[in-house]
C-alpha positions in Angstrom: -14.7 -3.9 19.2 -13.9 -6.1 16.3 -13.5 -9.8 16.8 -10.0 -11.1 15.9 -9.9 -13.9 13.5 -6.4 -15.1 14.1 -4.5 -16.4 17.1 -3.0 -13.5 19.0 0.8 -13.5 18.8 3.1 -10.5 18.9 5.2 -11.6 15.9 3.0 -14.0 13.9 -0.3 -14.4 12.1 -1.6 -17.9 12.8 -4.6 -19.7 11.5 -5.2 -23.2 12.8 -8.5 -24.1 11.1 -8.9 -25.3 7.5 -12.0 -23.8 5.9 -11.9 -24.1 2.2 -14.5 -21.4 1.8 -12.2 -18.9 3.5 -9.0 -19.7 1.8 -9.4 -16.9 -0.7 -9.5 -14.5 2.2 -6.4 -16.1 3.8 -4.5 -15.8 0.5 -4.5 -12.0 1.0 -3.4 -12.2 4.7 -0.6 -14.6 4.0 0.8 -12.8 1.0 4.6 -12.4 0.6 6.8 -9.8 -1.1 10.1 -8.0 -1.1 9.2 -4.7 -2.7 9.9 -5.9 -6.2 8.1 -9.2 -6.6 5.3 -10.8 -4.6 2.6 -13.3 -4.4 -0.7 -14.1 -2.8 -0.7 -16.8 -0.2 -1.8 -19.6 -2.5 -1.2 -23.3 -1.9 1.5 -24.9 -3.9 -0.4 -28.0 -4.7 -3.8 -28.1 -6.6 -6.7 -26.6 -4.8 -10.2 -26.8 -6.5 -11.8 -24.5 -3.9 -12.4 -20.8 -4.4 -9.1 -19.1 -4.9 -7.3 -16.2 -6.7 -3.8 -17.1 -7.8 -1.6 -14.1 -8.1 2.1 -13.4 -8.7 3.2 -9.9 -9.5 6.2 -7.7 -10.4 6.2 -4.1 -9.3 6.4 -1.7 -12.3 5.2 -4.2 -14.9 1.8 -3.3 -16.2 -0.6 -3.9 -19.1 -2.5 -1.1 -20.8 -6.1 -2.4 -20.4 -8.3 -0.5 -22.9 -10.8 1.7 -21.1 -14.3 0.3 -20.8 -17.1 2.7 -20.3 -20.8 2.9 -21.3 -20.6 6.5 -22.4 -17.3 7.9 -23.7 -16.6 11.4 -22.6 -13.8 13.7 -24.0 -10.8 13.6 -21.7 -11.1 9.9 -20.8 -7.8 8.1 -20.8 -7.3 5.4 -23.4 -6.3 2.7 -20.9 -6.2 1.7 -17.3 -2.7 0.5 -16.3 -2.9 -2.8 -14.5 -0.1 -4.9 -12.9 0.3 -8.2 -14.7 -0.5 -11.6 -13.1 2.7 -13.4 -14.0 3.4 -17.2 -14.7 3.1 -19.0 -11.4 6.5 -20.4 -10.3 4.9 -21.5 -7.0 3.1 -24.5 -8.5 3.8 -28.1 -7.3 1.5 -30.7 -8.7 1.4 -33.9 -6.6 -0.1 -37.3 -7.4 -0.6 -39.8 -4.7 -1.0 -43.3 -6.2 -1.9 -41.7 -9.5 -4.5 -39.3 -8.0 -3.9 -35.5 -8.0 -3.6 -34.2 -4.5 -6.3 -31.5 -3.8 -6.8 -30.3 -0.3 -10.4 -29.3 -1.2 -11.1 -33.0 -1.8 -9.3 -34.3 1.3 -10.2 -34.7 4.9 -8.0 -32.2 6.8 -7.6 -33.2 10.4 -4.7 -31.1 11.4 -3.9 -27.6 10.0 -1.7 -24.7 10.9 -0.4 -21.8 8.9 1.9 -19.2 10.3 3.1 -15.9 8.8 6.3 -15.1 10.8 6.7 -11.3 10.5 9.9 -11.2 12.5 11.8 -13.3 10.0 9.6 -12.9 6.9 8.5 -16.5 6.2 5.2 -18.5 5.9 4.9 -22.1 7.0 2.0 -24.5 6.6 1.7 -27.8 8.4 -1.1 -30.1 7.3 -2.2 -33.6 8.1 -4.8 -35.0 5.8 -6.5 -38.1 4.5 -7.1 -38.5 0.7 -10.3 -39.9 -0.7 -8.3 -43.2 -1.0 -7.5 -43.2 2.7 -3.8 -42.3 2.3 -2.8 -40.2 5.3 -0.2 -37.6 4.5 1.7 -34.8 6.3 2.7 -31.7 4.3 5.0 -29.1 5.6 5.7 -26.1 3.4 7.9 -23.2 4.3 8.5 -20.3 1.9 9.7 -16.7 1.7 10.5 -14.0 -0.8 14.1 -13.0 -0.5 14.8 -9.4 0.6 18.5 -9.9 -0.1 18.1 -11.4 -3.6 15.2 -9.4 -5.0 14.5 -11.7 -8.0 13.8 -14.9 -6.1 11.5 -16.7 -3.7 12.3 -20.0 -2.0 10.1 -23.0 -1.1 10.9 -26.0 1.1 8.1 -28.5 0.6 8.1 -31.8 2.5 5.7 -34.7 2.2 5.5 -37.8 4.4 3.1 -40.8 4.3 1.7 -41.5 7.7 -0.1 -44.9 7.4 1.1 -46.8 4.3 3.5 -46.9 1.5 2.7 -44.6 -1.4 3.9 -43.8 -4.9 4.4 -40.1 -5.4 4.6 -38.2 -8.7 5.8 -34.7 -8.1 5.9 -31.9 -10.7 7.5 -28.6 -9.6 6.4 -26.3 -12.4 5.8 -22.9 -13.8 2.1 -22.6 -14.5 1.6 -20.4 -17.6 -2.2 -20.8 -17.5 -2.7 -17.5 -15.6 -4.8 -14.4 -16.2 -5.8 -11.2 -14.6 -9.2 -11.3 -12.9 -9.7 -7.6 -13.4 -9.3 -7.5 -17.2 -11.8 -5.1 -18.7 -12.3 -7.2 -21.9 -11.3 -10.7 -20.5 -8.2 -10.6 -22.7 -4.8 -12.1 -21.8 -2.2 -9.6 -20.6 0.8 -11.9 -21.4 2.0 -14.0 -24.3 4.6 -16.7 -23.9 7.5 -16.2 -26.3 9.9 -19.0 -25.3 9.9 -22.1 -23.1 12.9 -24.1 -22.0 12.9 -27.0 -19.5 15.7 -29.3 -18.7 15.2 -31.7 -15.8 15.5 -29.5 -12.6 15.7 -26.2 -14.4 12.9 -24.4 -16.3 12.5 -20.9 -17.8 9.5 -19.2 -19.4 9.9 -16.0 -21.3 6.9 -13.8 -21.7 5.9 -10.4 -23.2 3.3 -8.0 -22.0 1.0 -7.9 -25.1 0.7 -4.1 -25.6 3.9 -2.8 -24.1 7.6 -3.3 -24.3 7.8 -5.1 -20.9 9.4 -8.6 -21.0 9.8 -11.0 -18.2 11.5 -14.4 -17.6 10.0 -16.8 -15.0 12.4 -19.4 -13.7 12.7 -22.4 -11.3 15.3 -24.8 -10.2 14.8 -27.8 -7.8 16.6 -30.2 -5.6 15.2 -33.3 -3.8 16.0 -34.8 -0.4 14.8 -37.9 1.5 15.2 -37.7 5.2 17.5 -34.6 4.7 19.9 -36.5 2.4 20.2 -35.2 -1.1 19.0 -37.6 -3.8 19.3 -37.7 -7.5 15.9 -37.9 -9.2 15.0 -39.5 -12.5 13.0 -36.9 -14.5 10.2 -37.9 -16.9 8.5 -35.8 -19.5 5.6 -33.7 -18.4 2.7 -33.8 -20.9 0.7 -30.9 -19.5 1.5 -28.0 -21.8 0.5 -25.4 -19.2 2.9 -26.7 -16.5 6.5 -26.1 -17.5 8.7 -28.5 -15.6 9.9 -32.1 -15.2 8.2 -34.8 -13.2 9.8 -37.2 -10.8 8.6 -40.3 -9.1 9.3 -41.7 -5.6 8.2 -44.6 -3.5 7.8 -43.6 0.1 7.4 -45.6 3.3 5.9 -44.0 6.4 9.4 -43.6 7.8 10.5 -41.5 4.8 10.1 -37.8 4.3 10.5 -36.4 0.8 11.6 -32.8 0.7 11.7 -30.5 -2.4 13.8 -27.3 -2.5 12.4 -25.0 -5.1 13.9 -21.7 -6.0 12.0 -19.5 -8.4 11.2 -16.0 -9.4 11.5 -13.4 -12.1 13.7 -11.0 -14.0 12.3 -8.2 -16.1 13.2 -5.7 -18.7 12.5 -2.7 -16.4 16.0 -3.3 -14.8 17.7 -6.0 -16.9 18.6 -6.0 -20.6 16.6 -9.0 -22.0 19.7 -10.5 -23.7 21.1 -10.8 -20.1 18.1 -12.6 -18.6 19.5 -16.1 -18.6 23.0 -15.0 -17.5 21.5 -13.3 -14.5 19.2 -16.2 -13.7 22.0 -18.8 -13.9 24.2 -16.7 -11.7 21.4 -16.2 -9.1 20.4 -19.9 -9.1 24.0 -21.2 -8.7 24.7 -19.0 -5.7 21.3 -19.6 -4.2 21.4 -23.4 -4.6 24.9 -23.4 -3.0 23.6 -21.6 0.0 20.6 -23.9 0.4 17.3 -23.3 2.2 18.7 -22.7 5.6 21.4 -20.4 4.4 19.0 -18.4 2.3 16.5 -18.2 5.2 19.2 -17.0 7.6 20.2 -14.3 5.1 16.6 -13.2 4.8 16.0 -13.2 8.5 19.0 -10.9 8.9 17.6 -8.5 6.4 14.3 -8.4 8.2 16.1 -7.9 11.5 17.6 -4.7 10.0 14.2 -3.5 8.8 12.6 -4.1 12.2 15.4 -2.3 14.0 14.4 0.9 12.3 10.6 0.5 11.8 9.2 -1.5 14.7 6.7 -0.1 17.0 6.8 -2.0 20.3 3.6 -2.0 22.4 3.6 -3.5 25.9 0.4 -4.7 27.6 -1.8 -5.2 24.5 -1.0 -8.1 22.1 -4.1 -7.3 20.1 -2.5 -3.9 19.2 1.0 -5.3 18.9 0.1 -8.0 16.4 -1.9 -5.5 14.3 0.6 -2.7 14.1 3.4 -5.2 13.2 1.3 -6.7 10.5 0.8 -3.3 9.0 4.5 -2.4 9.1 5.4 -5.9 7.8 3.2 -5.5 4.7 4.4 -1.9 4.0 8.0 -3.2 3.9 7.0 -6.2 1.8 5.3 -3.9 -0.7 7.9 -1.2 -1.1 11.4 -0.7 0.3 12.7 2.2 -1.9 15.6 0.2 -3.4 14.4 1.0 -6.9 13.7 4.7 -7.6 11.4 3.7 -10.5 8.9 1.8 -8.4 6.0 3.1 -6.4 3.2 1.8 -4.1 0.0 0.2 -5.2 -3.0 0.3 -2.9 -3.1 -3.5 -2.7 0.6 -4.2 -3.1 1.2 -7.7 -4.2 -1.9 -9.0 -2.5 -4.7 -8.5 -5.1 -5.6 -6.8 -8.4 -8.2 -4.3 -7.3 -7.1 -0.7 -8.2 -4.7 -2.1 -10.8 -1.7 -2.1 -8.5 -0.6 1.4 -9.6 -0.1 4.7 -7.9 -2.9 6.8 -6.2 -2.7 9.9 -4.1 -2.5 7.5 -1.2 1.3 7.4 -1.7 1.7 11.1 -0.8 -1.0 11.3 1.9 -0.6 8.0 3.8 2.7 6.3 2.8 5.4 9.0 2.6 5.1 9.8 6.3 6.0 6.1 7.1 8.9 5.8 4.7 10.1 9.3 5.7 10.1 8.3 9.3 11.6 4.8 9.0 13.9 4.9 5.9 16.7 6.9 4.5 15.3 10.2 3.2 16.3 9.3 -0.4 13.3 6.8 -0.4 10.7 9.6 0.0 12.7 11.9 -2.2 12.6 9.3 -5.0 8.8 9.1 -4.7 8.6 12.8 -5.0 11.1 12.9 -7.9 8.7 10.6 -9.8 6.1 13.3 -9.5 8.6 15.9 -10.6 9.6 13.8 -13.6 5.9 13.3 -14.5 5.1 16.9 -14.4 4.8 17.2 -18.2 2.1 14.5 -18.2 0.3 16.3 -15.3 0.3 19.5 -17.5 -1.2 17.5 -20.4 -3.8 16.1 -18.1 -4.9 19.6 -17.1 -5.0 20.6 -20.8 -7.6 17.8 -21.4 -10.1 19.7 -19.2 -9.3 23.1 -20.9 -6.6 24.6 -18.6 -3.4 26.1 -20.0 -0.2 28.0 -19.2 1.4 25.1 -17.5 -1.4 24.3 -15.1 -1.0 20.7 -13.8 -3.5 18.2 -12.6 -1.7 15.1 -11.3 -3.4 11.8 -12.2 -5.8 10.1 -9.8 -4.3 6.8 -10.9 -1.1 6.3 -12.9 1.7 3.9 -13.7 3.9 6.4 -15.6 2.4 9.9 -15.1 -0.5 9.4 -17.5 -4.0 9.4 -16.1 -5.6 6.0 -16.4 -8.7 6.3 -14.2 -12.0 6.4 -16.2 -14.8 7.5 -13.9 -15.5 11.2 -14.5 -16.6 12.0 -11.0 -13.2 10.6 -9.8 -10.8 11.3 -12.6 -11.6 15.0 -13.2 -13.6 15.9 -10.1 -11.5 14.5 -7.3 -9.0 17.2 -7.8 -7.9 17.5 -4.1 -5.2 14.9 -4.9 -3.1 17.9 -6.2 -2.9 19.2 -2.6 -1.8 15.9 -1.2 1.3 16.1 -3.4 2.1 19.6 -2.1 1.5 18.4 1.4 4.0 15.6 0.9 6.6 18.0 -0.5 6.2 20.2 2.6 6.4 17.3 5.0 9.5 16.0 3.2 11.3 19.4 3.4 10.2 19.9 7.1 11.7 16.5 8.0 14.9 16.6 5.9 15.8 20.3 5.4 16.4 19.5 1.8 15.9 23.0 0.6 17.9 22.3 -2.6 15.1 19.9 -3.7 12.3 22.3 -3.2 14.2 25.4 -4.5 15.3 23.8 -7.7 12.7 21.1 -8.5 9.6 20.9 -6.3 8.9 24.6 -6.7 8.0 23.9 -10.3 5.4 21.4 -9.1 4.0 24.0 -6.7 3.8 26.6 -9.5 2.0 24.2 -11.9 -0.5 23.2 -9.2 -1.1 26.8 -8.2 -1.8 27.6 -11.8 -4.3 24.7 -11.8 -6.2 26.1 -8.8 -6.1 29.7 -10.1 -7.8 28.5 -13.3 -10.1 26.0 -11.7 -11.9 28.6 -9.5 -14.9 30.7 -10.6 -15.8 34.1 -9.3 -19.3 34.2 -7.9 -20.9 37.6 -8.2 -23.7 36.5 -5.9 -21.3 35.5 -3.1 -18.6 38.0 -4.1 -16.2 35.0 -3.5 -14.1 32.6 -5.5 -15.8 29.2 -5.7 -14.9 25.8 -7.0 -17.7 23.9 -8.8 -18.3 20.3 -9.8 -15.9 18.4 -7.6 -15.8 15.2 -5.5 -14.1 15.6 -2.2 -12.5 12.8 -0.2 -16.0 11.6 0.6 -16.8 9.7 -2.6 -20.4 9.2 -1.4 -21.1 12.7 -2.8 -20.2 13.5 -6.4 -20.2 16.6 -8.5 -20.7 19.0 -5.6 -20.0 22.7 -5.4 -17.6 24.2 -2.8 -16.3 21.1 -1.1 -14.7 22.8 2.0 -11.7 20.5 2.0 -11.0 21.2 -1.7 -11.5 24.9 -1.4 -9.3 25.1 1.7 -6.6 23.0 0.1 -6.6 25.2 -3.0 -6.0 28.3 -0.8 -3.3 26.5 1.2 -1.5 25.4 -1.9 -1.4 29.0 -3.2 -0.2 30.3 0.2 2.5 27.7 0.4 3.7 28.3 -3.1 4.0 32.1 -2.5 5.8 31.4 0.8 8.3 29.2 -0.9 8.9 31.6 -3.8 9.4 34.5 -1.3 12.0 32.4 0.6 13.9 31.6 -2.6 13.9 35.2 -3.8 15.3 36.3 -0.4 18.0 33.7 -0.2 18.8 32.7 -3.7 17.9 35.4 -6.2 19.7 33.7 -9.1 17.7 30.5 -8.5 14.5 32.6 -8.2 15.2 34.3 -11.5 16.0 31.0 -13.2 12.7 29.4 -11.9 10.6 32.4 -13.0 12.2 32.3 -16.5 11.8 28.5 -16.9 8.2 28.6 -15.8 7.3 32.0 -17.4 6.0 33.1 -14.0 4.8 36.7 -13.9 3.8 39.0 -11.1 0.2 39.2 -12.3 -0.1 35.5 -11.6 1.0 35.9 -8.0 -1.4 38.9 -7.7 -4.3 36.7 -8.8 -3.2 33.9 -6.4 -3.4 36.4 -3.5 -6.8 37.6 -4.6 -8.0 34.0 -4.5 -6.4 33.4 -1.1 -8.3 36.5 0.3 -11.6 35.7 -1.5 -12.1 32.0 -1.6 -15.4 30.7 -0.3 -15.2 28.4 2.7 -18.7 27.2 3.7 -19.4 27.7 7.4 -22.5 27.4 9.6 -22.6 29.9 12.4 -25.6 28.0 13.9 -23.7 24.7 14.1 -20.2 26.2 14.6 -18.7 24.0 11.9 -17.4 24.2 8.4 -19.9 22.8 5.9 -18.7 19.8 3.9 -20.1 21.3 0.6 -23.1 23.2 -0.7 -26.3 21.3 -0.1 -25.0 19.1 2.7 -27.4 20.6 5.3 -30.3 19.9 3.0 -30.0 16.2 3.7 -31.8 14.1 6.3 -29.1 14.5 8.9 -29.6 11.2 10.7 -26.5 9.8 12.5 -24.9 6.6 11.0 -25.7 4.7 14.2 -29.3 4.5 13.0 -28.3 2.3 10.0 -29.3 -1.3 10.6 -26.3 -3.6 11.0 -27.6 -5.9 8.2 -27.3 -2.9 5.8 -23.7 -2.3 6.5 -21.5 -1.7 4.7 -23.9 0.5 2.8 -21.8 0.4 -0.4 -22.7 -3.3 -0.6 -26.4 -3.0 0.3 -27.7 0.4 -0.9 -28.3 1.8 -4.3 -25.9 4.5 -5.4 -28.8 6.9 -5.6 -29.7 6.3 -2.0 -26.1 6.7 -0.9 -25.7 10.0 -2.8 -28.9 11.4 -1.1 -27.8 10.3 2.3 -25.6 12.3 4.7 -23.2 9.4 5.2 -19.5 10.1 4.7 -17.3 7.4 3.3 -14.1 8.7 4.9 -12.7 11.8 6.5 -13.5 14.9 4.4 -13.7 18.1 6.4 -11.7 16.1 9.0 -9.1 15.3 6.4 -8.5 19.0 6.3 -8.3 19.2 10.1 -5.6 16.5 9.9 -3.5 18.2 7.1 -4.0 21.8 8.4 -4.3 21.1 12.1 -2.3 24.2 13.2 -4.8 26.5 11.4 -7.6 25.7 13.9 -8.0 26.1 17.7 -9.0 23.3 20.1 -12.7 24.3 20.1 -12.8 24.1 16.3 -11.2 20.7 16.3 -13.7 19.4 18.9 -16.8 20.9 17.2 -16.0 19.7 13.7 -14.8 16.2 14.9 -18.0 15.7 16.9 -20.3 16.9 14.1 -18.8 14.9 11.2 -17.9 11.7 13.1 -21.6 10.9 13.6 -22.2 10.7 9.9 -19.0 8.8 8.9 -19.4 5.1 8.0 -15.6 4.5 7.5 -16.1 2.5 4.3 -12.8 3.7 3.0 -9.7 2.1 4.4 -8.3 5.7 4.7 -10.8 6.9 7.3 -10.2 5.3 10.7 -6.6 6.4 10.9 -7.4 10.1 10.4 -10.2 9.9 13.0 -7.7 8.2 15.4 -5.2 11.0 15.0 -7.8 13.7 15.5 -9.3 12.0 18.5 -5.8 11.9 20.1 -5.4 15.6 19.4 -8.7 16.4 21.2 -7.8 14.1 24.1 -10.5 11.5 23.5 -8.2 8.5 23.9 -11.0 6.0 24.0 -12.1 6.9 20.5 -8.5 7.3 19.4 -7.8 3.7 20.5 -11.1 2.4 18.9 -10.2 4.0 15.6 -6.6 2.8 15.8 -7.9 -0.8 16.2 -10.2 -0.3 13.2 -7.3 0.9 11.1 -4.7 -1.6 12.3 -7.0 -4.6 12.2 -9.0 -3.6 9.2 -7.6 -6.5 7.1 -6.8 -9.0 9.9 -10.5 -8.9 11.0 -12.0 -8.0 7.6 -13.9 -5.0 8.9 -15.3 -4.1 5.5 -15.9 -7.6 4.3 -13.7 -7.4 1.2 -10.4 -9.0 2.3 -10.5 -11.5 -0.6 -9.7 -8.6 -2.9 -6.4 -8.0 -1.2 -5.0 -5.9 1.7 -5.2 -2.2 2.1 -1.5 -1.4 1.9 -1.6 2.3 1.7 -4.0 2.6 4.7 -1.4 0.7 6.7 0.8 3.8 6.5 -2.1 5.4 8.3 -1.8 2.9 11.2 1.8 4.0 11.7 0.6 7.6 11.6 -2.0 6.8 14.2 0.7 5.9 16.7 3.5 8.3 15.7 1.4 11.4 14.8 -1.6 10.5 16.9 -0.7 9.0 20.3 2.9 10.4 20.2 1.9 13.7 18.6 4.9 14.1 16.4 4.9 17.3 14.4 7.5 19.5 12.8 6.3 23.1 13.3 8.3 26.3 12.7 11.3 24.1 12.0 11.1 22.5 15.5 10.3 19.0 16.5 7.3 18.6 18.8 5.9 15.6 20.7 2.6 15.8 22.4 2.3 12.4 23.9 -0.6 10.2 25.1 -1.0 6.6 25.8 -4.1 4.3 25.5 -5.5 2.8 28.7 -4.7 -0.7 27.5 -1.1 -0.1 26.8 1.6 -0.2 29.5 4.1 1.5 27.2 5.0 2.0 23.6 8.2 2.9 21.7 9.5 3.5 18.3 12.3 5.2 16.3 11.9 8.0 13.8 14.2 9.8 11.3 13.7 13.6 11.4 15.9 16.6 10.8 18.8 14.3 9.8 18.7 12.6 13.2 17.5 9.3 14.4 15.4 9.5 17.6 14.2 6.9 20.0 10.9 7.5 21.7 9.4 5.6 24.7 6.2 6.5 26.3 4.6 4.9 29.4 1.9 5.9 31.8 4.0 8.5 33.5 6.9 9.6 31.4 8.0 10.3 27.9 11.7 9.7 27.0 13.2 10.9 23.8 16.8 9.9 23.0 19.2 10.9 20.2 20.6 7.8 18.5 22.3 9.4 15.5 23.1 13.0 14.4 24.1 16.3 16.0 22.5 17.6 19.2 19.1 19.2 18.7 16.3 20.8 20.7 12.9 19.1 20.9 9.7 20.2 22.6 8.2 17.4 24.6 4.7 18.1 25.9 5.4 21.8 25.9 8.9 21.7 27.4 12.0 22.3 25.4 15.0 20.0 26.0 18.3 19.5 24.2 19.1 16.0 23.0 22.7 14.8 22.9 24.2 11.4 22.3 
């Protein structure tokens, strides 16, 4: 069992110890966002310790020129990376002419709380400066859900032992850069600066794109809760855009700063309207004040939790973790803007560039489909539909034609921007994740119009990819797929990865199934689709030949599917034999040693058993789970949740709970020792799946809703809501009973633990 690093609380993440060496880790945990803008949990005042300052806007990216040692034909020209924006969070403080820096102070009382119920973060610090001034700082901030362009800080400072002179500079810090820049180049250039007492604005342009942003702040001061007029003085630091004020404070006085700041950008606002929008936003926000804005934000979070909360009774360890995952998912993406997508780190760090991976379809769409209006998931899939021409161009780069599509491994706009060959052009299973998401969306929503008129074109293009990517082996008398990387990235350039081969066959089968349904029900639509895509009967004939003849590696002796050719040639020593001081192996072993080992980064064959679970009987589930679990080291954030769901299916609830904890507390307890890089947002969707699809066993099969429910030993009960089949259901499961209620929608039959029952309001 992992050791929790934060005080257990059902609604809050709390740290009560100041450790300057761990602040960079805490910055990730205490990140804030509203789906459009977000920031790492940096201190407002100066901090000379190890930190990674980050403020980001979803959808704003820089085209970072590809950097490789050996250029290969087909590599993308750039890697899209979200831009670290000017930091509106900055508050420089001088106490008796010395800059306040927590890293240089004695901190004798410290508490930071991330309140997930209401969406705010508060820090309460009592410290002693090197000059023996004792100070109390209370900072409370949030990123507004209601007003998507702004964040709000209430920052209070009080002397505790003697009179002090304070210089305070609320500013926009323009001295920022991306830590993940390939060539150590700036991503932004400042085009205009304007600062007038309590109002400042910085206009910037992303250097190699058309994106423009405006960063803004406005401030107001209070002493002992009474508004005061400040005298502003010129700030001589060219990197800190703002106006400085001075105050003399006695120990009975508390100085409070209200600072409202944020961004507007050219993705959704005409640049000539930047300042008009900012002024309108700031006037109404300042009129409402901190308490009014906080109340407004808390209400917005109440609405979110009403639909997406999972309530666990009897186990605070699990309750805190699952809410942290749901909270971060909602902070990262809310579906309000159809142009935006989900980055694997959200607003919490720069690794992976902040752009879209296959994780969106495989691990995030189930959460948003179950907890939001269906238009949210539909918009994510519409992005893939709109980006189909780029996916076709991507396939052409590797020599395919006739409208075959290879969706990008990493993208901001539909263009591939990942530049490792074994990932970019070998990890082709991501095509199947998109098809899986389409099927799940249609199963949940009955939106046949979407699949019949739009998504079917994706299915055809992906099927064309698979039909051209296979080879026919005369030796095996089978179709094979060579030179791929499966979900297990600890094996590259392998032949006949079982998951990839099976996924290819399934995609072809599903495409034919959809086409047959369209031809039977809407022949005019079918004719239009075949005309627009130049689909011919010979193509479908070839697809059926591949379906019948594809090679699926299997060991009769072991009774399991073989991950890929050559897997059984390895020294098949279980992962439990790896010394603890060599874990994680990706931080301790050479890549050569990893590639020759049998160790699996994440679910691979078992990923297929998750996606295609109805294709296999109970014995096959058990034998394959038991075989591959022993070699899996779970060094991908996408692994534990799949193992939890499968363990639930085979009724191994102890393991299901263990893997649920690994998934849900992966970041809170830094299981993979990499939290400073940011949170694993997309895997947090897997935590939700572990409960809803795992313990509760939610499936839509043959157009019917099924629940096959279990409950971990440590839980007294759990409950949640889910949107499915244009209904909202409420589910509560305890040790003895499962109760499913219809909250919204027409009556419907559901199958609960094998028994059919009709739900009515």
